[in-house]
N, C-alpha and C positions, 0 to 999 in steps of 0.2 A: 715405065710405069706401073706401079704395081697398082692393082685396084682397090678401092676401100669396099669393103663386104658389106651385103645389105644391112644387116644388123644393128651396123656400126655408124650408117646412117642416120638408123633409129635410135641409138644410142645419140649422140650430139643434136637431134631434134630435141629431145627431151631434156636434154643438159639447159641448153636454148629457153624452151616454156620452162622450165622451173625457173633458170635467172627472171625471164620477164615475170612470169606470177611473183619470184621473192621480190620481183624493183616494184610491183603492183600495189604491195600490201604493208610494204614501207612507208611507199608514198600516201596510202589511204591512212594508214593510222597518224605517220606527222602530220597530215595538212591536218588534220581533225586537233589532234593533241594541239598542236600553233596558232588555231584559229577557232577553237570549240566548235568547227560542226562539220558535217560530212562534204568529201567534196561532190561537188554537186555536175553532171560529165552535163555537156554544153556544146549544142550541138551547131553547126555550122549552118548558116543561113545561105543557100545558092546568093550566086549575084544578083540575079533577075527578082528579088525579093527581098532585098536590103529596102528600109521603107526611110533612111536619114538619109541628105544630099546638104553637100555644100551651100551657104545661101555668102550675098555679098558681102553684106553687113555684120554676116551672125555666125559666132562657126557655125551652124550646122540647125538643120528644120526636115519635118520632117514632109515629106510627102504627100502630094495631094489628094484627099481617098485614096491613101493605098493600105494591104490589109495586113495585120501586122496577127502575127501565130500566138496565141496559145501555146504560156510556157510555164513550167511547175521552176519553183529556184527554193534554195532551203540558204533562212535566214535566222540568226543568232538564236532567237527564240522561238522562230518558229519554222516549222520543218512544211514542205512541201504547198508555200505560197504558189498557189495560181494564178499568175499573170493570164487576163480570159484574153480571147479572139478577137480578135478591134481594128475601126479603121479609121483613119485618121478621114478630118471632114474639111469644109473648102477653105479653113484657117490655116488647116497642117494642124491643128491639134487633136485633140483627142476630146470629144466631147458629148454628152447626151450615154445613154445605155449602150449601144453599141461600140461608144465610141465616132460615130461617124454622123452624128446631128447638124449637117448646118446654121451657120449662124447668118443671118439674115441681112441683106443692106440691100434698101436702109430698112432702120429698127420699123418693125411692125406697128400702126397706132395701137393704143393702151398697153401695149406691154412693159412690163417691168421687167428689166434687163441688168441680171444679177454678175458681174464677172470676177473669177475666182483667179488669182496671178504668183506665180510661184517657181519650183522648181517640181521638182519628183515627189515632196509630202504634198504639195496639190494635186499634180498630174495622175501615180497612180490607181491603177484600177487594183482589185479585187476580186474572186469569184471564189462563193459559198453557196452551198444550196441551190445549183442554177441560177445565181441573183448574181448582176455584178456592183460591184460599190467600189464608190467612189466615195471624198469630205465635200465633195461639190454636188455629186448623185444627190449621197443623204441629206446637205443643206433644203435643195431645189425641193426633195419630199417632204421633208418640216414644213415646208415655207408654201409650199402647194394645198396640204392639209390645214394649216394653222390660215390664209386666207385662200380656200377655196374657190372663190369669187371670184378671183382675178390673176390675171396672166402675167406667169411668172416666168421666164426663163433662168436657170444658173450656170453660167457655164465655163469651163474648165476650160485655161486661158493661158497653164502653165504647160513647162516641157522643162522634165527632168535633166539635171545637170548644168541648168544656165544660173546667172549671179544676177546681183542686180543690176549689171552692164546689159547682161542680154536682154534682163528683161527692160531694160529701158526701153535700148532700140526697137523692139519688137512691141511694146507699146507707141513707138513715136509713129512706128510706118503703117502700123497695122490693128492695132487690137484697139489704136481711139475710133477709128471708122464704124465701129458697134455701137459707137455712144452709148455707153451705157448709165443708168443711173444709180448702180454701187458696182465700188470698188474693192474687194479685197483684198489685202497684200498681207502673205502669210512668208512671209521667207524669211534665210537668214544661213549661216552656217556655211554653200559652197563658195562666197567669196572668199572663203578662210585660204586657200593655196593661195591665191593671188597675195594678202596675205603679205604671207611668209614667204614669197617667193622673193629673191634677190634680186639687185638692181631694179624697186617700184618706180611702176608706172601708175598715174593713174583711171592712165584709158585700159587698162590689165592684160595693154599687148607684151609686157616683158613674162607672163606667164599662159597668154593662151596663142594660139596659133589656130588658121578657116582650119577645116576637115578638108577642103581642097586640098591643104598642101599634100597629106599623104592619102589622099584618095585612093590612089595603084594598090596599097595596101589590103585593100579587100581582092582587090584581079589577080594578087601575086601567091593571098592566101590563102584562093580559091582553089588552087591548082593542087595543093599538099591532099593527102587522100583522109578521107576518116575510119580511124580505126578506134574499133572500142576498147581502147585502154586509160584510163583516167590519167594515169602518170605523161601520157604523150599528149594527152588532149589539154594538160594544163602549161606545158611546154609550148605549144605550138599556139594556145593562146597568148602567151605571156610574151614572146616573142616575136610573134607575128598579130600585132595586135589588130589584123584584119580579119583576124580567121572569124569573131563574131563581135559586129557591131555596137549588140544590147548591152555586153559586158566589157565592150572596151574603149567604149565612144568618147569618155573624157579621156582618156591615157593618150588617145590621138589627136585632142586636142589642147595636150596641153604640154608646154614647156616651163626650161629653169627645175631645178629640184628644193622642196622645203626647206625654210634654215627654223626649226624650232626654238631657237636664241635668238632670235631678230626682233629691233618694235614692231608692232602692230600699230601703232597708233593713227600713223597716216592712212594703210587701208580701210579703219576706221572712222576717220573722216573721210575718205572715198564712199566709203560703200553709204556714210551718213547723205550725199553728194545726193549720188544717185536715185535715195529713195524719196529725197524734197524733190527729186527733180519730176521723178511720175508722178507724185502727188501737183505739182503746177500743173503737167500736163495732162491730167483727169480732171482739176479744176476749173480748167483751160472751159472747161463745157459741162460746167452744173454737176459735174459725177460727188455722188457724195462717195469721201473713205472712210475704209474700216479696216487700222492698221490691227495688227498681231503680234505676241511675245511668241516668240520658239520657242518648242520645247528638247529640250534633249536629255537624253537618257544613259545616266553613266552606269549603267548593269554592272555587278557584278561579276563579270571576266572581261571587263575592258577596263576596270578599277584604279587600275594599277598603272593603266599604258599610260605615259607620260606623251601622246600625241592625241590620244584622248582627249584627254587632263588638257591638255591648253584647247586644242578645239571647245571645250565645258567651255574651256572661263571666258573666252573671245567671245563666242556666242554669246554666254549674260553680256558682252559686254553692246552686243549688238541690240539688243534685247530694252537696254538701258539709252542707247541709240532710239529706238521704234517707239518708246515713255515720252524720250523726249520730245524729238517730231510732233508725237503727238498733244502735246500740252504746248508748244509754242503755238504750233495750229490751229491751236483747237480742231482735233480731229479725234472722234471716237477708235479706244484701243480694246482688245480684247486681251488680258492677260491672262493668253494659253500656258504657258511659260508652268503657273499656279494652278491654273485649271482643273487640267485635269492628270491626276495620279500617274503618276511614272512606274512602271513595272510592265513583266511581259505578258500580262492582257489587253494593251491598250497599245504598247509597240513590239518591232520583231526586229528592230534593232536599235543603236542608240536614236536616228533622226521619223524611220519610217515608220506610219503607225498600220498595227492591224486593223479589221474591220471593224471590233470596239472602235477602238480610236478615233477611227474616225467620224462615224457617230457623233462621237463621243466633242470631236473638234465641231461638224457640224451645229449640235446642239450649241456648245459655245456659245457662236458668231453670231445664230438663228436667235440672239438675244439683240445686238446691237439692229437687228432688222426690223425697221413697222415704215409699214405705209398710211 
């Protein structure tokens, strides 16, 4: 067998490297053109640092007193959004300045306890100028300044990705034990995937499954090496969703495919039932309920998207449901949808707030809280 000269090896290696480089460049350009944002390399989370686990009655929950690493993320309207390093608390939420502030049971005497329910639009933190922000944090700062003589606690009892069914179950089994004086519900959007998935069932079992069903994927995906190539990183995270639980979580617990032509009225009825059930639950312990309408920013880059327009349309319907519930049950409602200007200063994407947006949300809600 004829030996291949050494320089031919070098030549072949260079050709391979050039092909890889070309694929990388084409991928980055295509991704940015298609998504209007640069691709952000997703680092693999080691198995021992995974902070989300299955739960027997809801799809997933944070580990108790777990550490969550800082990560920078590119949103369409905000580059290098910094999710800070946090830890979870005794109720398995991110709460307080560093995320780990416990909710004391039984509730201390004279403490005014306010619980904020929702999904990522409530749960999200951002770090700017060496300070952590979230809307519950901002609300607590406003109220403590306004009522300096009172002991006030605003708890973040939200979990990214939750729908109204998840919030209902979590409220019934755990959050109610905190005996809040006020409950604020800022929630919509996350139920929509269930509305538009075929074979609708009102407990959402047609569109959701437990994290435990696919937890093995995190072990399997960790066997694949970390290679500093964006196209490889994208493919690995797309087809091995266990590669990074932070970004793949909702894909892992979803089932069925969205049908954009489906009639979603049954979904809206379920949403109304779930919100009313949450209200009823907390009214039994004499909590004061404050509902909020939900803001959806249909910014220029997505205004022609059929999917985004459908979500925008349904969020409007969900807001009508919130107004109806508030009127029929004589509840306070904050019309966030009309109160906060929809622009790229207040929103990092279609629904998530910037630091400024979080402050505005907290300010509007604070106007409905009086002791």
